[in-house]
Structures are given as C-alpha cells and as structure tokens.
C-alpha positions as CSV (number, residue, x, y, z in Angstrom):
1,M,28.1,-8.6,1.7
2,N,30.4,-10.5,-0.6
3,R,30.9,-14.2,-0.5
4,A,33.8,-14.2,1.2
5,E,32.6,-11.9,4.1
6,R,29.3,-14.4,3.6
7,W,31.2,-17.6,4.5
8,L,33.5,-16.2,6.5
9,P,31.3,-16.9,10.1
10,D,30.9,-21.0,8.9
11,L,34.4,-21.4,7.9
12,L,35.7,-19.7,11.4
13,A,32.7,-22.3,13.2
14,G,34.1,-25.7,10.8
15,L,38.0,-24.7,12.3
16,A,37.0,-24.0,15.9
17,T,34.7,-28.1,15.6
18,F,38.2,-29.1,13.7
19,V,40.7,-27.6,16.1
20,L,38.6,-29.0,19.2
21,A,38.8,-32.5,17.5
22,L,42.4,-32.3,17.2
23,V,42.1,-31.9,20.9
24,E,40.0,-34.5,21.9
25,I,42.2,-37.0,19.9
26,R,45.2,-35.8,21.6
27,A,43.5,-36.1,25.0
28,T,42.3,-39.3,24.7
29,G,45.4,-40.8,23.6
30,E,44.3,-42.9,21.2
31,T,47.3,-44.6,19.0
32,D,45.3,-45.3,15.3
33,R,44.6,-41.5,15.0
34,W,43.6,-41.5,11.5
35,P,40.3,-43.3,11.4
36,A,39.0,-40.8,14.1
37,L,40.7,-37.8,12.5
38,V,38.5,-38.5,9.5
39,V,35.1,-38.8,11.4
40,L,35.8,-35.9,13.1
41,G,36.8,-34.0,9.8
42,G,33.5,-35.1,8.7
43,V,31.6,-33.4,11.5
44,A,33.7,-30.0,11.4
45,L,33.1,-30.0,7.5
46,A,29.1,-30.5,8.6
47,V,29.1,-27.7,11.2
48,G,31.0,-25.2,8.2
49,L,27.9,-25.8,6.2
50,S,24.8,-25.7,8.5
51,R,24.2,-21.9,8.0
52,G,25.4,-22.0,4.1
53,L,24.0,-25.4,2.9
54,P,22.0,-27.2,5.4
55,G,20.4,-30.0,2.9
56,A,24.1,-30.3,2.4
57,A,25.5,-30.4,5.9
58,L,22.8,-33.1,6.9
59,V,23.7,-35.4,4.3
60,V,27.5,-34.9,6.0
61,A,26.1,-35.6,9.2
62,W,24.9,-38.9,8.1
63,G,27.3,-40.3,5.7
64,T,30.0,-39.4,8.6
65,G,27.7,-41.5,10.8
66,M,28.1,-44.1,8.2
67,L,32.2,-44.2,7.5
68,Q,31.9,-44.1,11.3
69,V,31.0,-47.2,12.0
70,V,32.4,-48.8,8.8
71,L,35.7,-47.7,10.3
72,G,34.8,-48.3,14.4
73,V,35.3,-45.7,15.8
74,D,33.8,-45.0,19.1
75,P,31.3,-42.0,19.6
76,M,33.7,-38.8,20.6
77,L,32.7,-36.0,22.8
78,T,33.1,-33.6,19.7
79,E,30.7,-35.4,17.6
80,A,27.9,-33.3,20.5
81,L,28.2,-30.2,17.9
82,L,26.0,-31.7,15.2
83,A,23.9,-30.5,17.1
84,V,25.0,-27.2,15.4
85,V,23.8,-29.1,11.9
86,A,20.2,-30.1,13.8
87,F,19.9,-25.8,14.8
88,G,20.9,-24.7,11.3
89,C,18.6,-27.4,9.2
90,A,15.2,-26.5,11.2
91,R,16.7,-22.5,11.1
92,W,18.0,-22.0,7.4
93,G,16.9,-25.3,4.9
94,S,14.4,-25.7,3.1
95,L,10.9,-27.1,3.8
96,P,12.2,-30.8,2.6
97,T,15.2,-30.5,4.9
98,V,13.4,-29.3,7.8
99,W,11.4,-32.3,7.9
100,L,13.9,-34.8,7.2
101,S,16.3,-33.8,9.9
102,G,13.4,-33.9,12.3
103,F,12.7,-37.5,11.1
104,S,16.5,-38.2,11.4
105,I,16.7,-37.2,14.9
106,P,15.0,-40.1,16.3
107,V,16.4,-42.7,13.8
108,S,20.2,-41.3,14.6
109,A,19.3,-41.7,18.5
110,A,18.6,-45.1,17.8
111,F,21.4,-45.9,15.2
112,A,23.7,-44.5,17.8
113,V,22.1,-46.5,20.5
114,L,22.9,-49.8,18.4
115,V,26.7,-49.0,17.4
116,T,27.5,-47.8,21.1
117,S,29.1,-49.8,24.0
118,P,28.2,-49.6,27.9
119,Y,32.0,-48.6,28.2
120,S,31.4,-45.7,25.5
121,F,28.1,-44.7,27.1
122,Y,29.5,-44.8,30.4
123,R,32.7,-42.9,29.3
124,A,30.9,-39.8,27.8
125,L,29.1,-39.4,31.1
126,E,32.5,-39.2,32.7
127,V,33.4,-36.9,30.3
128,L,30.7,-34.7,31.0
129,G,31.2,-34.4,34.0
130,I,28.5,-36.8,35.7
131,D,30.9,-39.0,37.3
132,R,28.2,-40.1,40.4
133,I,25.6,-41.0,37.7
134,A,28.0,-43.2,35.7
135,A,29.4,-45.1,38.9
136,E,25.7,-45.7,40.4
137,T,24.6,-46.7,36.9
138,Y,28.2,-49.1,36.4
139,R,27.6,-50.3,40.1
140,T,24.2,-51.2,40.2
141,G,22.6,-51.4,37.0
142,G,19.6,-49.3,38.2
143,Y,18.3,-48.4,34.7
144,D,18.9,-49.6,31.4
145,W,21.8,-47.9,29.7
146,R,20.4,-47.8,26.1
147,I,17.4,-46.2,27.0
148,A,19.5,-43.5,29.1
149,A,21.4,-43.3,25.5
150,A,18.6,-43.0,23.1
151,L,17.3,-40.2,25.4
152,F,20.1,-38.3,25.9
153,G,21.0,-38.5,22.3
154,F,17.4,-37.6,21.0
155,A,17.5,-34.3,23.8
156,M,21.2,-33.5,22.3
157,L,19.9,-32.8,19.0
158,A,15.9,-32.3,19.6
159,T,16.4,-29.4,21.9
160,P,18.4,-27.4,19.2
161,W,16.4,-28.4,16.1
162,L,12.9,-27.0,18.2
163,L,15.0,-23.8,19.2
164,G,15.7,-23.2,15.0
165,L,12.2,-23.7,14.1
166,A,11.0,-21.7,17.1
167,L,13.2,-19.2,15.3
168,R,12.4,-19.7,11.8
169,F,8.7,-19.0,12.8
170,A,9.8,-15.8,14.9
171,A,11.6,-14.3,11.6
172,R,8.9,-15.5,9.4
173,S,6.1,-13.7,11.4
174,Q,8.5,-10.7,11.4
175,A,8.9,-10.5,8.0
176,S,5.2,-11.2,7.2
177,R,4.8,-7.9,9.8
178,R,7.6,-5.7,7.7
179,S,5.7,-7.0,4.4
180,Q,2.5,-5.8,6.2
181,V,3.2,-2.4,6.8
182,A,5.3,-1.8,3.9
183,A,2.0,-2.7,2.2
184,E,0.4,-0.3,4.4
185,A,2.5,2.3,3.5
186,Q,2.5,2.2,-0.3
187,R,-1.6,1.7,-0.1
188,D,-1.4,5.1,1.8
189,Q,0.6,7.2,-0.6
190,A,-1.2,5.3,-3.3
191,E,-4.7,7.0,-1.7
192,E,-2.5,10.3,-1.1
193,I,-1.6,10.4,-4.6
194,A,-5.3,9.4,-5.5
195,R,-6.1,12.2,-3.4
196,L,-3.5,14.8,-4.3
197,R,-5.2,13.9,-8.0
198,E,-8.3,14.2,-7.3
199,E,-7.5,18.1,-5.8
200,Q,-5.9,18.8,-8.4
201,A,-8.7,18.0,-10.7
202,Q,-11.2,19.6,-8.5
203,L,-9.0,22.7,-8.8
204,A,-9.1,22.4,-12.5
205,R,-12.9,22.2,-12.8
206,D,-13.3,24.8,-10.5
207,V,-11.0,27.4,-12.3
208,H,-12.5,26.3,-15.5
209,D,-15.9,27.4,-14.2
210,V,-15.0,30.3,-12.9
211,V,-12.7,32.1,-16.0
212,G,-14.9,29.8,-18.8
213,H,-17.8,32.0,-17.0
214,S,-16.6,35.1,-16.5
215,L,-14.5,35.4,-20.1
216,A,-18.2,34.6,-21.8
217,V,-19.7,37.4,-19.8
218,I,-17.1,40.1,-20.7
219,L,-16.6,38.7,-24.0
220,A,-20.6,39.2,-24.6
221,Q,-20.7,42.5,-23.3
222,A,-17.7,43.5,-25.1
223,E,-19.2,42.4,-28.2
224,S,-22.4,44.4,-27.5
225,A,-20.2,47.6,-26.4
226,Q,-19.5,47.4,-30.6
227,Y,-22.7,48.3,-31.4
228,L,-23.7,51.5,-29.3
229,H,-23.2,54.3,-30.8
230,D,-20.2,56.7,-30.4
231,A,-22.3,59.4,-28.7
232,D,-23.8,56.7,-26.1
233,T,-21.4,57.5,-23.7
234,Q,-23.5,56.8,-20.6
235,R,-24.6,53.4,-22.2
236,L,-20.6,52.8,-22.9
237,K,-20.0,53.9,-19.3
238,A,-22.2,51.3,-18.1
239,T,-21.0,48.5,-19.9
240,M,-17.7,48.9,-19.3
241,A,-18.2,49.2,-15.5
242,T,-20.2,45.7,-16.1
243,I,-17.4,44.6,-17.4
244,A,-15.1,45.7,-14.9
245,A,-17.5,44.6,-12.1
246,S,-17.7,40.9,-13.8
247,A,-13.8,40.8,-13.9
248,R,-13.5,41.5,-10.0
249,S,-16.1,39.0,-9.4
250,S,-13.8,36.8,-11.5
251,L,-10.6,37.6,-9.7
252,D,-12.6,37.1,-6.3
253,D,-13.9,33.6,-7.6
254,V,-10.4,32.5,-8.4
255,R,-9.0,33.5,-5.2
256,Q,-11.1,31.6,-3.0
257,V,-10.7,28.5,-4.9
258,L,-6.7,29.2,-4.8
259,A,-7.7,29.7,-0.8
260,S,-9.5,26.6,-0.7
261,T,-7.2,24.6,-1.9
262,A,-4.7,26.1,1.1
263,A,-7.4,25.7,3.1
264,H,-6.8,21.6,2.3
265,G,-3.3,21.5,2.8
266,G,-3.2,22.8,6.3
267,A,-3.6,26.4,5.8
268,S,-6.1,28.9,7.3
269,R,-10.0,28.7,7.0
270,P,-10.8,30.0,3.4
271,P,-13.6,32.5,2.8
272,A,-17.2,31.2,1.8
273,P,-17.8,30.8,-2.0
274,H,-20.2,32.4,-3.8
275,T,-23.5,30.4,-4.0
276,D,-25.8,33.2,-4.5
277,L,-27.5,32.1,-8.3
278,D,-29.7,34.9,-8.5
279,S,-26.4,36.8,-9.0
280,L,-25.4,34.5,-12.0
281,I,-28.6,35.2,-13.7
282,D,-28.1,38.5,-13.2
283,G,-24.9,39.0,-14.6
284,V,-26.0,36.9,-17.6
285,R,-28.4,39.6,-18.0
286,A,-26.1,42.1,-17.5
287,S,-23.8,41.0,-20.6
288,G,-27.0,41.5,-22.9
289,H,-28.5,38.0,-22.9
290,E,-32.4,37.9,-22.1
291,V,-32.6,35.2,-19.3
292,I,-36.2,34.2,-18.3
293,A,-36.3,32.7,-15.1
294,T,-38.8,30.3,-13.7
295,E,-38.7,29.2,-9.8
296,V,-41.1,26.8,-8.6
297,G,-41.9,25.2,-5.2
298,T,-40.1,27.3,-1.7
299,P,-36.5,27.5,-2.0
300,H,-34.8,25.6,1.3
301,P,-31.4,26.9,2.6
302,L,-28.4,24.1,1.3
303,P,-25.5,23.0,3.4
304,P,-22.0,24.4,2.0
305,E,-21.3,21.5,-0.4
306,L,-24.6,21.8,-2.0
307,A,-24.8,25.1,-2.2
308,V,-21.0,25.1,-4.0
309,V,-22.1,22.3,-6.6
310,A,-25.4,24.2,-7.6
311,F,-24.0,27.7,-7.7
312,R,-21.2,25.8,-10.3
313,V,-23.2,23.9,-11.9
314,L,-25.5,26.2,-12.8
315,Q,-22.7,28.3,-13.7
316,E,-21.5,25.9,-16.2
317,M,-25.0,25.8,-17.9
318,L,-25.1,29.2,-18.0
319,T,-21.6,30.0,-19.7
320,N,-22.5,26.7,-22.1
321,A,-25.6,29.1,-23.3
322,I,-24.0,32.1,-23.6
323,K,-20.8,30.8,-25.5
324,H,-23.4,28.7,-28.0
325,G,-26.4,29.8,-28.1
326,R,-28.3,32.4,-30.6
327,R,-27.8,35.8,-28.7
328,D,-31.9,37.1,-30.1
329,Q,-33.4,34.3,-28.8
330,P,-33.6,34.2,-24.6
331,V,-32.2,31.4,-22.2
332,H,-34.4,30.0,-20.0
333,V,-33.6,28.7,-16.8
334,E,-35.8,26.8,-14.4
335,R,-35.2,25.7,-10.7
336,H,-37.4,23.6,-9.2
337,W,-38.0,22.7,-5.4
338,E,-39.9,19.1,-5.2
339,G,-37.8,17.0,-2.5
340,E,-34.4,17.6,-4.6
341,L,-33.5,20.7,-6.6
342,R,-33.8,20.7,-10.3
343,L,-31.4,23.1,-12.5
344,E,-32.5,23.4,-16.1
345,V,-31.2,25.9,-18.7
346,R,-32.1,25.6,-22.0
347,N,-31.6,27.3,-25.0
348,A,-32.0,28.0,-28.7
349,L,-29.0,26.8,-30.5
350,P,-27.9,28.4,-34.3
351,E,-28.2,26.8,-37.5
352,G,-25.3,24.5,-38.1
353,E,-24.3,24.0,-34.4
354,R,-23.8,20.7,-33.7
355,S,-23.6,20.8,-30.0
356,G,-24.3,23.0,-26.9
357,G,-21.4,22.7,-24.9
358,A,-18.7,19.3,-24.6
359,G,-15.8,18.3,-22.8
360,Q,-14.3,19.4,-19.9
361,G,-16.9,21.2,-19.0
362,L,-20.1,18.8,-19.2
363,D,-17.6,16.0,-17.7
364,G,-16.9,18.6,-14.6
365,M,-20.6,19.1,-14.0
366,R,-21.6,15.6,-14.0
367,R,-18.3,14.7,-12.2
368,R,-19.8,17.5,-9.2
369,V,-23.4,16.3,-8.7
370,E,-22.8,12.7,-8.8
371,A,-20.0,13.1,-6.2
372,V,-23.1,14.5,-3.7
373,G,-25.6,11.7,-5.1
374,G,-27.3,13.5,-8.0
375,R,-27.0,13.1,-11.8
376,L,-27.2,15.3,-14.9
377,D,-29.1,14.8,-18.1
378,V,-28.0,16.3,-21.2
379,R,-30.3,17.2,-24.5
380,R,-29.8,18.5,-27.6
381,R,-33.5,18.6,-30.1
382,T,-32.8,19.6,-34.3
383,A,-37.2,21.1,-34.3
384,P,-36.2,23.7,-33.5
385,P,-32.2,23.4,-32.8
386,T,-32.1,23.7,-28.5
387,F,-30.0,21.9,-26.2
388,T,-31.1,21.5,-22.7
389,T,-29.0,20.6,-19.2
390,T,-30.9,19.3,-16.7
391,A,-29.1,18.7,-12.9
392,W,-30.6,17.3,-10.2
393,V,-29.1,18.2,-6.6
394,P,-30.4,16.1,-3.6
395,V,-31.8,18.5,-1.0
396,R,-30.4,17.9,2.4
397,H,-31.5,20.9,4.9
398,R,-28.7,22.2,7.8
C-alpha cells in the first residue's frame, strides 16, 4: 500500500466532517460564519489525523478548543465528532498519547461546561432530539445543567476512548498469539532440521562402521591369499568364498541400515539388524587374524537398541584392530557381563604406529555408547606398543 492509498480513508473522513460542518452552519443561519467555519475546519483536520497521526490530532483538537473560546463561537453539534479523535488516540496512539488523551477527557468536559451557556446546552439537547428533557429541564430546573453538561461531554469522549483502548489490547493480544505461533513453528522447524541432521549423522556412522569393517576384513583376506601356493587351490577357493561371504554380509548390513532410515520416514518396518557378537569375531578369524576371545559372566539378551549399539561398537573396535594392528600378534577380545556389558579389544601396534584408530570411527563409538548411558575409554601404551578400546554398555533386561 503506497502513501496515497494509506491516507485516502483519513482524507475522506476529514472531508466528510467538513461537509457536515458546512451543512450545520447553513442550517443554524449564523450571520458571522467565518469564525464557526474556522473552528469546524479544525475539527475536520483533527478527525482526518486521528488514525495516521493521533498525537497531532490531539494537539489540533486542543488548539481548536482554545481558538473557539477566543473567537467566542458557541459549541456545535459537529464537534461531537471529536469522539473520533478520542478513539484514534486510544487505538493507534503512542503510550504518551494514550495517557494524555485519557487525561484530556475529564479536563475537556469541565472546560466545556465553563465556556457553555445554559441556552447552548438546552439547544444541543433539542438538536439531539431530546426535546422533552430539554423542556422539563428549562421549565423546572430539576437538576443542575452544569452537571448534566459535564456528564454528557465526558460520556461522549470516554465511550469511544474506552472502545479504542479495548481494541488496542485485543490487537496486541492477537499479535502476541501470532508471534507465539510463529515462534513455535520456527522451533518445530529447528527441531525437525536437528532431527534430520542427527539421522544423517547416524546414517553416516552406520555406513562407516559397516563398510569399513567389511572392507578391512576383505582386504585382510585378499592379502593372505597372496601368500598361498598356486597349487593350493582348495585354500584359495576357501579364501575367495570367505571374501564373497564377507561382501554379501556387508551388502546385507548396508541394506538394513538404509531400510532402517527409510522406516523412520514412514516406510514399512525394517528387517532386524545383525546383533550376533560371535559372528563378528568369527569373521575376523576367517580373515586370517588370530583372535583370543574371553567371555566372563552370564550373557543376557539385550533390548534391540542396546544390542545394535554393542554390535556396532565391537564391529568398529575389530575394524581398528585389523587396520592398525600387527598381523602376527593376536587380537584380544573380552566380554564381561557384570552388571553392565564391558567390551574390550586390545591389539599390538607395529613400531612407529602413532595411533590405533582415530577420527570418525572413535567419535561414532563414543556417540553410540553415550546415547544409551554408557561410556568409552581409549588408551595407547608404548611398552609394548598396544592399543586398547573399552566400552561400557548398560544392561537392561527386555
């Protein structure tokens, strides 16, 4: 909306007020019309400014009243439209304008009584069509006309002022509700984005664990096949079969991870993930690594979410052991069922190896165990060079 369109309703209101003023001046038959025309022109200007510039409208209204006293112009019916100014100040004015306009209502009512004659008041009652009350008041003097005039003027201004104030509070309350709804929508959107990012990070960790482990096992098996004699076809076939089995298992794991992600988006229920810890150890043994596995305590069936965490963590531990450990030294795997499941993988490091695994793998393991209330400890010893990873997974019986 441009400026002209914005001010068009105010201009029309001011013009309509001025036209009514001309009609009233003509109807009353005033001989000296210019003073009355100046006063009512001020009223029309105040009405026109009451929405766009309510503070200026209040100033114009008071200036018009002072000018009316100086010029000696009797109150006229068109001045009742100053109620529009009272409404505009309460509805659209600034806080000082609201307070000043509210204070001006009783002051202007008292001021009007001081400058109004009894005849002017009775005449106003007659113009409003209250002839019986005007005649009875004039004849009997049943009540003080000053009190009646003050109450009349106060009600004429206070009623629209209170209405404007009520609409002001209603609009502010509605704006507050809209702001609250918008804030809640933004919060929901932020939570949805955070959830999607967490799912993407979880997907990346799962794919990293699955693919990294299977490739490490396949690489170890392929490297061991290089040292087989050409005539040893049986062992070569067994090694190739093991590589193929590892690749198929890896593809199944990747499909399961992707299906699980799709299920979170509303698809069908995903297949059950692999959670057999012994299968991981057997796969490392099949790659040609010596694994010394120890299990202490009585194993307990874990809830699905904890079983997946234990499987993925042990999978990444063994991947690090294969990638960074010495092939001529065994990999020690311990499982302790003592109140909580403690998984520990220890492997020897080659001379000069500075780490036994770092980066996304360790960060992924730490995030997994901490998400279910567990913890992860990583230690490297130099004499002899070893790398130990320990994870504590809480045990909750299903």
